[in-house]
N, C-alpha and C positions, 0 to 999 in steps of 0.2 A: 326773441319771439321766434318760435318754431315755424318753419315754412315747409310745406309739402310740395315736392317737385316730382313730376312724372318721370318714369324711365324714358330715355330718348327714343327707344323703339316704340313705346306706347304713344308718345307724342307724334312721331312720324306717321304711324298708322292712322291716328286720329285726324291728322291733317290731310291724309289721303282720302279718308271717308267723308269728312265734313263737306267738301264741295258738292258731293252728290245730294246733299240734303238742303242746299241753299235754294232760296226762292229765285225765280228768274226776274230780278229787279236790277236796275243799274248798280245799286249798292251791293247787292248779292253777287253780281258779276265781278265787281272789283275785288271783293273779299275772296271770291273763288279763285281768281288768278293768283292772288297773294298766297293763299293756303297751298295751292298746287306747287308754287315755286318753293315755298318753305319745305314742303314734304319732299320734293325732288332733291333739294340740296342736302337735307338731313339724311334721306334714305341712301343717297350715293355714298356718303361716308359710312353709314351703318352697315351697308353691304360689304364693306371692306373690314371694318373693325369688329362687328359682331353679327355676322350673317345668320347664324343659327337662332339667336334671340329674336331678330327681326322676323324671320320666317315663322317662328312659333307664335309671335304676337299676331302676325297677319293671318295665320291659320285659325287662331282663336276668334279673331274679329269676323271672319267669314262664316262662322257657324250660325 
């Protein structure tokens, strides 16, 4: 069965942007902190491994 997986840099940017869209509920707050932690961990690795790709995806997301 084929599976579609996002590029790591796309996933990291998605995880950074998603918390800004969360509702201010207790469940949203819990999810928000988890998403920020995931984005931080992944982004710190991607900044070393593929900084240009991460920068390009971030620039595209900010348009």
